[in-house]
BATORTOR-748982 format. One record per residue (C-alpha): residue number from 0; residue in three letters; x, y, z. Coordinates in steps of 0.1 Angstrom, whole numbers. Example, Ala and Ser with C-alpha at 12.3 -4.5 7.8 and 13.67 -1.06 7.14 Angstrom:
[pt 0 ALA [123 -45 78]],
[pt 1 SER [137 -11 71]],
% end
This chain:
[pt 0 UNK [0 0 0]],
[pt 1 UNK [29 24 8]],
[pt 2 UNK [43 18 -27]],
[pt 3 UNK [10 24 -44]],
[pt 4 UNK [4 55 -23]],
[pt 5 UNK [38 68 -30]],
[pt 6 UNK [34 61 -67]],
[pt 7 UNK [1 81 -69]],
[pt 8 UNK [16 109 -49]],
[pt 9 UNK [45 111 -73]],
[pt 10 UNK [21 110 -102]],
[pt 11 UNK [0 138 -88]],
[pt 12 UNK [30 159 -80]],
[pt 13 UNK [45 154 -114]],
[pt 14 UNK [12 162 -131]],
[pt 15 UNK [9 194 -110]],
[pt 16 UNK [45 204 -119]],
[pt 17 UNK [38 197 -156]],
[pt 18 UNK [6 217 -156]],
[pt 19 UNK [22 245 -137]],
[pt 20 UNK [50 246 -162]],
[pt 21 UNK [26 248 -191]],
[pt 22 UNK [6 275 -173]],
[pt 23 UNK [38 294 -167]],
[pt 24 UNK [47 292 -203]],
[pt 25 UNK [13 306 -214]],
[pt 26 UNK [15 334 -188]],
[pt 27 UNK [49 343 -201]],
[pt 28 UNK [36 343 -237]],
[pt 29 UNK [7 365 -227]],
[pt 30 UNK [29 390 -208]],
[pt 31 UNK [53 391 -238]],
[pt 32 UNK [25 398 -261]],
[pt 33 UNK [12 426 -239]],
[pt 34 UNK [48 441 -238]],
[pt 35 UNK [51 439 -276]],
[pt 36 UNK [17 456 -280]],
[pt 37 UNK [27 483 -256]],
[pt 38 UNK [59 489 -274]],
[pt 39 UNK [41 489 -307]],
[pt 40 UNK [17 516 -296]],
[pt 41 UNK [44 537 -279]],
[pt 42 UNK [70 536 -306]],
[pt 43 UNK [48 533 -336]],
[pt 44 UNK [77 513 -351]],
[pt 45 UNK [73 489 -380]],
[pt 46 UNK [96 465 -363]],
[pt 47 UNK [74 461 -331]],
[pt 48 UNK [42 459 -352]],
[pt 49 UNK [57 433 -375]],
[pt 50 UNK [72 414 -346]],
[pt 51 UNK [40 412 -327]],
[pt 52 UNK [20 402 -358]],
[pt 53 UNK [44 375 -371]],
[pt 54 UNK [57 360 -338]],
[pt 55 UNK [24 358 -321]],
[pt 56 UNK [18 322 -331]],
[pt 57 UNK [53 309 -325]],
[pt 58 UNK [54 325 -290]],
[pt 59 UNK [22 308 -279]],
[pt 60 UNK [38 274 -289]],
[pt 61 UNK [74 280 -280]],
[pt 62 UNK [73 294 -245]],
[pt 63 UNK [49 268 -231]],
[pt 64 UNK [70 240 -246]],
[pt 65 UNK [102 255 -231]],
[pt 66 UNK [86 259 -197]],
[pt 67 UNK [73 223 -199]],
[pt 68 UNK [107 210 -208]],
[pt 69 UNK [122 227 -177]],
[pt 70 UNK [94 215 -155]],
[pt 71 UNK [102 179 -165]],
[pt 72 UNK [135 181 -146]],
[pt 73 UNK [116 183 -114]],
[pt 74 UNK [92 154 -120]],
[pt 75 UNK [95 119 -107]],
[pt 76 UNK [83 100 -137]],
[pt 77 UNK [98 67 -147]],
[pt 78 UNK [126 67 -172]],
[pt 79 UNK [108 51 -201]],
[pt 80 UNK [78 74 -198]],
[pt 81 UNK [101 104 -193]],
[pt 82 UNK [121 96 -224]],
[pt 83 UNK [90 93 -245]],
[pt 84 UNK [76 126 -233]],
[pt 85 UNK [110 143 -237]],
[pt 86 UNK [113 130 -273]],
[pt 87 UNK [78 143 -281]],
[pt 88 UNK [86 177 -266]],
[pt 89 UNK [119 179 -283]],
[pt 90 UNK [102 172 -317]],
[pt 91 UNK [77 200 -310]],
[pt 92 UNK [104 223 -298]],
[pt 93 UNK [123 219 -331]],
[pt 94 UNK [91 227 -350]],
[pt 95 UNK [84 257 -329]],
[pt 96 UNK [119 271 -331]],
[pt 97 UNK [118 266 -369]],
[pt 98 UNK [85 284 -371]],
[pt 99 UNK [98 313 -351]],
[pt 100 UNK [130 315 -372]],
[pt 101 UNK [109 314 -404]],
[pt 102 UNK [88 343 -392]],
[pt 103 UNK [119 364 -387]],
[pt 104 UNK [123 367 -425]],
[pt 105 UNK [90 386 -431]],
[pt 106 UNK [98 408 -401]],
[pt 107 UNK [131 418 -417]],
[pt 108 UNK [113 423 -450]],
[pt 109 UNK [87 446 -434]],
[pt 110 UNK [113 467 -417]],
[pt 111 UNK [134 471 -449]],
[pt 112 UNK [105 478 -472]],
[pt 113 UNK [91 504 -448]],
[pt 114 UNK [120 526 -461]],
[pt 115 UNK [113 519 -498]],
[pt 116 UNK [80 527 -514]],
[pt 117 UNK [71 508 -545]],
[pt 118 UNK [39 528 -552]],
[pt 119 UNK [58 560 -563]],
[pt 120 UNK [68 571 -597]],
[pt 121 UNK [106 567 -592]],
[pt 122 UNK [107 533 -576]],
[pt 123 UNK [137 517 -592]],
[pt 124 UNK [156 512 -560]],
[pt 125 UNK [126 499 -542]],
[pt 126 UNK [119 473 -569]],
[pt 127 UNK [155 461 -566]],
[pt 128 UNK [153 456 -529]],
[pt 129 UNK [118 442 -531]],
[pt 130 UNK [128 415 -556]],
[pt 131 UNK [159 404 -537]],
[pt 132 UNK [140 402 -504]],
[pt 133 UNK [112 381 -519]],
[pt 134 UNK [137 356 -532]],
[pt 135 UNK [160 353 -502]],
[pt 136 UNK [129 351 -478]],
[pt 137 UNK [118 320 -497]],
[pt 138 UNK [153 306 -496]],
[pt 139 UNK [155 311 -459]],
[pt 140 UNK [121 296 -453]],
[pt 141 UNK [128 265 -474]],
[pt 142 UNK [163 261 -458]],
[pt 143 UNK [150 263 -423]],
[pt 144 UNK [121 239 -430]],
[pt 145 UNK [145 213 -445]],
[pt 146 UNK [169 216 -415]],
[pt 147 UNK [141 213 -390]],
[pt 148 UNK [126 183 -408]],
[pt 149 UNK [160 166 -408]],
[pt 150 UNK [165 173 -370]],
[pt 151 UNK [130 159 -363]],
[pt 152 UNK [139 127 -382]],
[pt 153 UNK [170 123 -361]],
[pt 154 UNK [150 121 -330]],
[pt 155 UNK [137 87 -340]],
[pt 156 UNK [162 58 -340]],
[pt 157 UNK [144 37 -367]],
[pt 158 UNK [143 66 -391]],
[pt 159 UNK [179 74 -384]],
[pt 160 UNK [189 38 -391]],
[pt 161 UNK [169 39 -423]],
[pt 162 UNK [187 70 -435]],
[pt 163 UNK [221 53 -427]],
[pt 164 UNK [210 23 -448]],
[pt 165 UNK [200 45 -477]],
[pt 166 UNK [233 64 -476]],
[pt 167 UNK [252 31 -477]],
[pt 168 UNK [237 24 -511]],
[pt 169 UNK [243 59 -524]],
[pt 170 UNK [261 47 -555]],
[pt 171 UNK [231 41 -577]],
[pt 172 UNK [207 63 -557]],
[pt 173 UNK [231 93 -559]],
[pt 174 UNK [232 91 -597]],
[pt 175 UNK [194 88 -599]],
[pt 176 UNK [189 117 -576]],
[pt 177 UNK [215 137 -595]],
[pt 178 UNK [195 134 -628]],
[pt 179 UNK [162 140 -610]],
[pt 180 UNK [174 171 -593]],
[pt 181 UNK [192 186 -623]],
[pt 182 UNK [161 206 -634]],
[pt 183 UNK [154 217 -599]],
[pt 184 UNK [189 228 -594]],
[pt 185 UNK [190 247 -626]],
[pt 186 UNK [157 264 -616]],
[pt 187 UNK [172 274 -582]],
[pt 188 UNK [203 288 -598]],
[pt 189 UNK [182 307 -623]],
[pt 190 UNK [163 322 -594]],
[pt 191 UNK [195 331 -577]],
[pt 192 UNK [208 348 -608]],
[pt 193 UNK [177 369 -612]],
[pt 194 UNK [178 379 -575]],
[pt 195 UNK [214 391 -578]],
[pt 196 UNK [218 403 -614]],
[pt 197 UNK [181 414 -616]],
[pt 198 UNK [173 413 -653]],
[pt 199 UNK [137 416 -641]],
[pt 200 UNK [123 430 -609]],
[pt 201 UNK [89 434 -592]],
[pt 202 UNK [67 459 -612]],
[pt 203 UNK [90 459 -642]],
[pt 204 UNK [73 465 -676]],
[pt 205 UNK [81 436 -700]],
[pt 206 UNK [73 425 -735]],
[pt 207 UNK [73 387 -734]],
[pt 208 UNK [57 364 -759]],
[pt 209 UNK [43 395 -777]],
[pt 210 UNK [25 405 -745]],
[pt 211 UNK [28 437 -726]],
[pt 212 UNK [26 435 -688]],
[pt 213 UNK [41 441 -654]],
[pt 214 UNK [60 416 -632]],
[pt 215 UNK [35 409 -604]],
[pt 216 UNK [53 380 -586]],
[pt 217 UNK [87 363 -587]],
[pt 218 UNK [89 329 -570]],
[pt 219 UNK [117 303 -568]],
[pt 220 UNK [102 285 -598]],
[pt 221 UNK [80 308 -619]],
[pt 222 UNK [73 345 -627]],
[pt 223 UNK [38 360 -629]],
[pt 224 UNK [33 387 -655]],
[pt 225 UNK [2 408 -652]],
[pt 226 UNK [-10 416 -687]],
[pt 227 UNK [-25 450 -696]],
[pt 228 UNK [-60 434 -699]],
[pt 229 UNK [-57 417 -665]],
[pt 230 UNK [-47 383 -677]],
[pt 231 UNK [-18 365 -660]],
[pt 232 UNK [11 351 -680]],
[pt 233 UNK [29 324 -660]],
[pt 234 UNK [65 317 -671]],
[pt 235 UNK [92 294 -657]],
[pt 236 UNK [119 314 -641]],
[pt 237 UNK [145 298 -664]],
[pt 238 UNK [127 316 -693]],
[pt 239 UNK [143 349 -683]],
[pt 240 UNK [178 334 -683]],
[pt 241 UNK [175 314 -715]],
[pt 242 UNK [153 335 -739]],
[pt 243 UNK [154 372 -750]],
[pt 244 UNK [127 396 -738]],
[pt 245 UNK [121 433 -736]],
[pt 246 UNK [124 452 -702]],
[pt 247 UNK [112 487 -706]],
[pt 248 UNK [121 497 -670]],
[pt 249 UNK [155 480 -667]],
[pt 250 UNK [174 512 -658]],
[pt 251 UNK [146 538 -656]],
[pt 252 UNK [109 540 -661]],
[pt 253 UNK [109 569 -686]],
[pt 254 UNK [102 560 -722]],
[pt 255 UNK [101 574 -757]],
[pt 256 UNK [68 570 -776]],
[pt 257 UNK [62 575 -814]],
[pt 258 UNK [32 584 -835]],
[pt 259 UNK [32 578 -873]],
[pt 260 UNK [12 601 -895]],
[pt 261 UNK [7 593 -933]],
[pt 262 UNK [-4 623 -954]],
[pt 263 UNK [-2 638 -989]],
[pt 264 UNK [30 654 -1002]],
[pt 265 UNK [14 688 -1000]],
[pt 266 UNK [11 688 -961]],
[pt 267 UNK [31 717 -945]],
[pt 268 UNK [54 698 -922]],
[pt 269 UNK [66 729 -902]],
[pt 270 UNK [30 738 -893]],
[pt 271 UNK [23 702 -881]],
[pt 272 UNK [55 704 -861]],
[pt 273 UNK [43 736 -843]],
[pt 274 UNK [10 720 -836]],
[pt 275 UNK [26 689 -821]],
[pt 276 UNK [46 711 -797]],
[pt 277 UNK [15 730 -787]],
[pt 278 UNK [-4 698 -781]],
[pt 279 UNK [24 684 -760]],
[pt 280 UNK [26 715 -739]],
[pt 281 UNK [-10 711 -730]],
[pt 282 UNK [-8 674 -723]],
[pt 283 UNK [-5 662 -687]],
[pt 284 UNK [12 630 -699]],
[pt 285 UNK [43 647 -714]],
[pt 286 UNK [73 650 -691]],
[pt 287 UNK [87 679 -712]],
[pt 288 UNK [120 662 -719]],
[pt 289 UNK [120 651 -756]],
[pt 290 UNK [98 659 -786]],
[pt 291 UNK [104 661 -824]],
[pt 292 UNK [86 657 -857]],
[pt 293 UNK [105 643 -887]],
[pt 294 UNK [97 630 -922]],
[pt 295 UNK [110 594 -919]],
[pt 296 UNK [98 579 -952]],
[pt 297 UNK [84 586 -986]],
[pt 298 UNK [65 564 -1011]],
[pt 299 UNK [47 569 -1043]],
[pt 300 UNK [15 580 -1025]],
[pt 301 UNK [22 595 -991]],
[pt 302 UNK [49 609 -967]],
[pt 303 UNK [55 594 -933]],
[pt 304 UNK [58 617 -904]],
[pt 305 UNK [71 604 -870]],
[pt 306 UNK [62 624 -839]],
[pt 307 UNK [86 616 -811]],
[pt 308 UNK [77 623 -774]],
[pt 309 UNK [88 612 -740]],
[pt 310 UNK [68 601 -709]],
[pt 311 UNK [77 591 -673]],
[pt 312 UNK [65 555 -677]],
[pt 313 UNK [51 530 -701]],
[pt 314 UNK [14 535 -692]],
[pt 315 UNK [17 573 -695]],
[pt 316 UNK [35 569 -728]],
[pt 317 UNK [6 548 -741]],
[pt 318 UNK [-19 575 -731]],
[pt 319 UNK [2 602 -746]],
[pt 320 UNK [6 585 -779]],
[pt 321 UNK [-32 579 -782]],
[pt 322 UNK [-39 615 -773]],
[pt 323 UNK [-14 630 -798]],
[pt 324 UNK [-25 606 -826]],
[pt 325 UNK [-61 616 -822]],
[pt 326 UNK [-55 654 -820]],
[pt 327 UNK [-31 655 -849]],
[pt 328 UNK [-56 637 -870]],
[pt 329 UNK [-83 662 -860]],
[pt 330 UNK [-59 691 -868]],
[pt 331 UNK [-51 678 -903]],
[pt 332 UNK [-88 670 -910]],
[pt 333 UNK [-99 705 -899]],
[pt 334 UNK [-71 726 -914]],
[pt 335 UNK [-57 706 -943]],
[pt 336 UNK [-83 681 -955]],
[pt 337 UNK [-68 682 -990]],
[pt 338 UNK [-36 668 -975]],
[pt 339 UNK [-51 635 -964]],
[pt 340 UNK [-38 605 -984]],
[pt 341 UNK [-51 605 -1020]],
[pt 342 UNK [-48 584 -1051]],
[pt 343 UNK [-38 602 -1084]],
[pt 344 UNK [-46 588 -1118]],
[pt 345 UNK [-38 598 -1154]],
[pt 346 UNK [-68 597 -1178]],
[pt 347 UNK [-64 585 -1214]],
[pt 348 UNK [-73 619 -1230]],
[pt 349 UNK [-43 635 -1212]],
[pt 350 UNK [-63 652 -1185]],
[pt 351 UNK [-51 646 -1149]],
[pt 352 UNK [-78 637 -1125]],
[pt 353 UNK [-76 632 -1088]],
[pt 354 UNK [-100 611 -1069]],
% end
């Protein structure tokens, strides 16, 4: 009876210590959350706001597990039961620590991006930083997940022995895995090249597969291009390493736009040039840097006039071209209707007729 009584007393005491440890962990997590909320309100810092938001889940798991692990040192459980509980807690601790480390990446991203706005006109530097952060954040998250998974497997003897057995026969398996991972490795290297060299960045304007669009997302394996009509073009990330494409915002967002006008030989070019300048001065889309009007081609029927104009970005350039094209057409129709393209013919009786 004394043994049974002592056993139950030890069990009750151990249970109370364990519950107390779990409770202490939750209380510590609650207090830390209140402290972070207080610091967030007082400092109005992006760091504390992001830390409170991203680490909220990991703290509620990590602190109780750590407190529980410490409380087990003061229990009187039998060795087999204690080993099983410790192994379970150790596995959960690895997962919780990995979760907390993974959430550090978006915190760093929020802090850095708070100094770089991507929704402004001159956002070249912001797009560079944004693209690199997105890539390296995913690399860190995947790397930490793989390491955590490997550490969890090492907690179990049978799995560890299975891994040793597989490594012993790595001759054939290594070759097979090498061929299988070749495409994955090339994709990863392509993503690393894009993050460092940056032939494309978030919000870049590209012409790809005869489509005009902006880079909306860059992942480790593919790139999402938002087409002007709101379609999405999904391309493998290796595409931008292996194939040519146009990047209209590689070094700056400003762009030159052209409008082609076809008219009769009798059109006064100087007058049209003056009208172009007047229209550009009135346009909100022109950045007042570049403009010109030149005769760029002649054929047997018409002359080709090219109006050149600059704009701060691709979207504005498109609107400017459409506006100038329409208003130049109206100007010629109203003031020089006889200078619109015409077909001339020679009649048999020698009289020249124009129709």
